[in-house]
N, CA and C atoms as a LAMMPS dump frame, in Angstrom:
ITEM: TIMESTEP
0
ITEM: NUMBER OF ATOMS
273
ITEM: BOX BOUNDS ff ff ff
-5.0000000000000000e+02 5.0000000000000000e+02
-5.0000000000000000e+02 5.0000000000000000e+02
-5.0000000000000000e+02 5.0000000000000000e+02
ITEM: ATOMS id mol type element x y z
1 1 1 N -248.882 38.084 39.446
2 1 2 C -250.03 38.698 38.801
3 1 3 C -251.29 38.142 39.45
4 2 1 N -252.21 39.031 39.754
5 2 2 C -253.482 38.613 40.326
6 2 3 C -254.565 38.688 39.249
7 3 1 N -255.728 38.136 39.567
8 3 2 C -256.814 38.036 38.583
9 3 3 C -257.169 39.399 37.967
10 4 1 N -257.253 40.433 38.775
11 4 2 C -257.633 41.746 38.244
12 4 3 C -256.581 42.279 37.264
13 5 1 N -255.304 41.998 37.52
14 5 2 C -254.247 42.407 36.592
15 5 3 C -254.341 41.622 35.29
16 6 1 N -254.682 40.34 35.389
17 6 2 C -254.858 39.521 34.199
18 6 3 C -256.03 40.035 33.368
19 7 1 N -257.117 40.376 34.024
20 7 2 C -258.291 40.919 33.329
21 7 3 C -257.937 42.222 32.625
22 8 1 N -257.184 43.08 33.292
23 8 2 C -256.758 44.349 32.686
24 8 3 C -255.901 44.081 31.455
25 9 1 N -254.968 43.131 31.554
26 9 2 C -254.085 42.774 30.44
27 9 3 C -254.885 42.247 29.246
28 10 1 N -255.834 41.365 29.514
29 10 2 C -256.679 40.803 28.445
30 10 3 C -257.503 41.917 27.807
31 11 1 N -258.05 42.788 28.628
32 11 2 C -258.864 43.898 28.136
33 11 3 C -258.065 44.799 27.194
34 12 1 N -256.833 45.096 27.581
35 12 2 C -255.998 45.975 26.764
36 12 3 C -255.529 45.285 25.484
37 13 1 N -255.125 44.011 25.585
38 13 2 C -254.61 43.304 24.418
39 13 3 C -255.681 42.994 23.386
40 14 1 N -256.883 42.679 23.83
41 14 2 C -257.967 42.34 22.897
42 14 3 C -258.836 43.543 22.557
43 15 1 N -258.552 44.66 23.206
44 15 2 C -259.329 45.884 23.004
45 15 3 C -260.816 45.643 23.227
46 16 1 N -261.114 45.05 24.399
47 16 2 C -262.494 44.827 24.821
48 16 3 C -262.677 45.495 26.175
49 17 1 N -263.931 45.598 26.609
50 17 2 C -264.188 46.215 27.908
51 17 3 C -263.711 45.294 29.026
52 18 1 N -263.528 45.879 30.19
53 18 2 C -263.108 45.071 31.338
54 18 3 C -264.178 44.04 31.69
55 19 1 N -265.424 44.392 31.481
56 19 2 C -266.517 43.461 31.767
57 19 3 C -266.432 42.242 30.839
58 20 1 N -266.163 42.471 29.573
59 20 2 C -266.025 41.372 28.613
60 20 3 C -264.79 40.526 28.945
61 21 1 N -263.703 41.185 29.313
62 21 2 C -262.478 40.472 29.675
63 21 3 C -262.692 39.646 30.937
64 22 1 N -263.468 40.165 31.885
65 22 2 C -263.779 39.434 33.111
66 22 3 C -264.536 38.157 32.788
67 23 1 N -265.514 38.252 31.911
68 23 2 C -266.286 37.069 31.507
69 23 3 C -265.363 36.05 30.845
70 24 1 N -264.481 36.509 29.996
71 24 2 C -263.554 35.619 29.296
72 24 3 C -262.622 34.895 30.276
73 25 1 N -261.993 35.638 31.158
74 25 2 C -261.057 35.057 32.121
75 25 3 C -261.789 34.088 33.057
76 26 1 N -262.945 34.497 33.567
77 26 2 C -263.705 33.63 34.47
78 26 3 C -264.169 32.355 33.773
79 27 1 N -264.548 32.456 32.513
80 27 2 C -264.975 31.282 31.755
81 27 3 C -263.83 30.289 31.594
82 28 1 N -262.644 30.79 31.314
83 28 2 C -261.476 29.915 31.171
84 28 3 C -261.183 29.22 32.495
85 29 1 N -261.128 29.971 33.575
86 29 2 C -260.845 29.38 34.888
87 29 3 C -261.924 28.385 35.294
88 30 1 N -263.185 28.75 35.078
89 30 2 C -264.294 27.856 35.428
90 30 3 C -264.23 26.559 34.627
91 31 1 N -263.851 26.65 33.361
92 31 2 C -263.73 25.459 32.521
93 31 3 C -262.616 24.54 33.02
94 32 1 N -261.496 25.122 33.412
95 32 2 C -260.388 24.331 33.947
96 32 3 C -260.814 23.656 35.248
97 33 1 N -261.462 24.394 36.123
98 33 2 C -261.917 23.845 37.403
99 33 3 C -262.924 22.724 37.187
100 34 1 N -263.853 22.927 36.278
101 34 2 C -264.871 21.912 35.991
102 34 3 C -264.23 20.622 35.468
103 35 1 N -263.276 20.765 34.568
104 35 2 C -262.595 19.591 34.013
105 35 3 C -261.83 18.846 35.098
106 36 1 N -261.12 19.569 35.954
107 36 2 C -260.365 18.928 37.027
108 36 3 C -261.294 18.248 38.027
109 37 1 N -262.427 18.866 38.298
110 37 2 C -263.406 18.281 39.208
111 37 3 C -263.923 16.946 38.679
112 38 1 N -264.063 16.85 37.361
113 38 2 C -264.519 15.603 36.741
114 38 3 C -263.4 14.573 36.621
115 39 1 N -262.171 14.971 36.957
116 39 2 C -261.043 14.055 36.878
117 39 3 C -260.31 14.102 35.549
118 40 1 N -260.673 15.056 34.691
119 40 2 C -260.008 15.2 33.396
120 40 3 C -258.695 15.955 33.542
121 41 1 N -257.831 15.782 32.563
122 41 2 C -256.564 16.504 32.498
123 41 3 C -256.765 17.68 31.544
124 42 1 N -256.195 18.824 31.87
125 42 2 C -256.282 20.01 31.016
126 42 3 C -254.884 20.32 30.518
127 43 1 N -254.71 20.313 29.196
128 43 2 C -253.395 20.569 28.615
129 43 3 C -253.47 21.794 27.726
130 44 1 N -252.592 22.748 27.983
131 44 2 C -252.493 23.954 27.167
132 44 3 C -251.112 23.92 26.525
133 45 1 N -251.081 23.673 25.236
134 45 2 C -249.815 23.504 24.507
135 45 3 C -248.874 24.675 24.751
136 46 1 N -247.605 24.366 24.923
137 46 2 C -246.522 25.328 25.156
138 46 3 C -246.631 26.069 26.487
139 47 1 N -247.639 25.733 27.287
140 47 2 C -247.784 26.359 28.598
141 47 3 C -247.633 25.323 29.696
142 48 1 N -248.494 24.301 29.683
143 48 2 C -248.407 23.259 30.693
144 48 3 C -249.699 22.484 30.805
145 49 1 N -249.748 21.611 31.789
146 49 2 C -250.945 20.798 31.979
147 49 3 C -251.333 20.779 33.451
148 50 1 N -252.63 20.684 33.663
149 50 2 C -253.202 20.602 34.99
150 50 3 C -253.835 19.227 35.14
151 51 1 N -253.663 18.616 36.305
152 51 2 C -254.365 17.372 36.586
153 51 3 C -254.511 17.239 38.09
154 52 1 N -255.325 16.277 38.492
155 52 2 C -255.538 16.03 39.908
156 52 3 C -254.758 14.78 40.286
157 53 1 N -253.95 14.891 41.322
158 53 2 C -253.203 13.751 41.831
159 53 3 C -253.793 13.346 43.178
160 54 1 N -253.662 12.079 43.486
161 54 2 C -254.138 11.578 44.766
162 54 3 C -252.946 11.338 45.679
163 55 1 N -252.981 11.966 46.837
164 55 2 C -251.955 11.741 47.849
165 55 3 C -252.46 10.657 48.778
166 56 1 N -251.664 9.652 48.965
167 56 2 C -252.061 8.538 49.816
168 56 3 C -252.134 8.918 51.278
169 57 1 N -252.749 8.058 52.073
170 57 2 C -252.803 8.327 53.517
171 57 3 C -251.401 8.23 54.119
172 58 1 N -251.198 8.957 55.212
173 58 2 C -249.888 8.954 55.85
174 58 3 C -250.036 9.266 57.328
175 59 1 N -248.968 9.091 58.034
176 59 2 C -248.93 9.445 59.456
177 59 3 C -248.407 10.873 59.564
178 60 1 N -249.117 11.683 60.322
179 60 2 C -248.697 13.051 60.56
180 60 3 C -248.462 13.258 62.046
181 61 1 N -248.111 14.494 62.388
182 61 2 C -247.854 14.812 63.789
183 61 3 C -248.553 16.1 64.145
184 62 1 N -249.278 16.077 65.246
185 62 2 C -249.919 17.286 65.746
186 62 3 C -248.813 18.163 66.33
187 63 1 N -248.567 19.353 65.759
188 63 2 C -247.451 20.184 66.234
189 63 3 C -247.647 20.689 67.664
190 64 1 N -248.899 20.786 68.086
191 64 2 C -249.162 21.299 69.429
192 64 3 C -248.865 20.26 70.501
193 65 1 N -249.314 19.016 70.244
194 65 2 C -249.153 17.976 71.265
195 65 3 C -248.04 16.987 70.948
196 66 1 N -247.632 16.933 69.685
197 66 2 C -246.616 15.971 69.284
198 66 3 C -247.186 14.578 69.034
199 67 1 N -248.499 14.437 69.193
200 67 2 C -249.14 13.136 69.018
201 67 3 C -249.21 12.778 67.532
202 68 1 N -249.129 11.484 67.259
203 68 2 C -249.231 10.984 65.891
204 68 3 C -250.7 10.973 65.461
205 69 1 N -250.957 11.435 64.256
206 69 2 C -252.329 11.439 63.732
207 69 3 C -252.332 10.832 62.332
208 70 1 N -253.455 10.224 61.978
209 70 2 C -253.61 9.677 60.634
210 70 3 C -254.127 10.769 59.711
211 71 1 N -253.41 11.012 58.625
212 71 2 C -253.844 11.98 57.617
213 71 3 C -254.452 11.161 56.483
214 72 1 N -255.737 11.385 56.175
215 72 2 C -256.4 10.575 55.153
216 72 3 C -255.927 10.906 53.739
217 73 1 N -256.252 10.025 52.825
218 73 2 C -255.963 10.246 51.406
219 73 3 C -256.7 11.498 50.949
220 74 1 N -256.08 12.258 50.042
221 74 2 C -256.772 13.43 49.507
222 74 3 C -256.321 13.705 48.082
223 75 1 N -257.147 14.427 47.357
224 75 2 C -256.851 14.809 45.978
225 75 3 C -256.358 16.244 45.973
226 76 1 N -255.291 16.48 45.194
227 76 2 C -254.711 17.824 45.119
228 76 3 C -254.482 18.197 43.655
229 77 1 N -254.711 19.475 43.31
230 77 2 C -254.429 19.905 41.94
231 77 3 C -252.918 19.962 41.718
232 78 1 N -252.5 19.669 40.487
233 78 2 C -251.083 19.632 40.155
234 78 3 C -250.888 20.293 38.797
235 79 1 N -249.878 21.149 38.695
236 79 2 C -249.548 21.813 37.434
237 79 3 C -248.155 21.397 37.017
238 80 1 N -248.026 20.975 35.775
239 80 2 C -246.715 20.626 35.224
240 80 3 C -246.439 21.589 34.076
241 81 1 N -245.425 22.432 34.204
242 81 2 C -245.137 23.382 33.123
243 81 3 C -244.673 22.673 31.859
244 82 1 N -245.016 23.246 30.711
245 82 2 C -244.594 22.707 29.422
246 82 3 C -243.134 23.03 29.159
247 83 1 N -242.579 22.343 28.186
248 83 2 C -241.165 22.505 27.859
249 83 3 C -240.829 23.949 27.463
250 84 1 N -241.68 24.555 26.659
251 84 2 C -241.42 25.924 26.207
252 84 3 C -241.451 26.901 27.381
253 85 1 N -242.406 26.749 28.296
254 85 2 C -242.487 27.614 29.464
255 85 3 C -241.259 27.445 30.343
256 86 1 N -240.823 26.197 30.555
257 86 2 C -239.617 25.944 31.339
258 86 3 C -238.421 26.655 30.733
259 87 1 N -238.276 26.542 29.405
260 87 2 C -237.137 27.167 28.726
261 87 3 C -237.165 28.688 28.837
262 88 1 N -238.365 29.289 28.77
263 88 2 C -238.479 30.738 28.889
264 88 3 C -238.107 31.209 30.292
265 89 1 N -238.484 30.442 31.303
266 89 2 C -238.196 30.824 32.683
267 89 3 C -236.721 30.634 33
268 90 1 N -236.141 29.535 32.514
269 90 2 C -234.731 29.246 32.791
270 90 3 C -233.797 30.218 32.067
271 91 1 N -234.28 30.782 30.973
272 91 2 C -233.48 31.776 30.27
273 91 3 C -232.638 31.265 29.212
């Protein structure tokens, strides 16, 4: 599902205009992004949680030359599905 399909779904389920649904969906996503940027964890009960993890520095390899390169530490977003979501997907 892409963002426009999600907006259409929200619009139909809440019986609001697509413009109102767009504002709602964008506000939710922006809030999650803002919280993660600040280093906060976002937990949505029965769905899952989002947090930022730090990947340590490591040695990598340039695929073109085969030379060893240092890959610096970086922060990456991480999603952990909730128990209920896992159970629904597993069947």
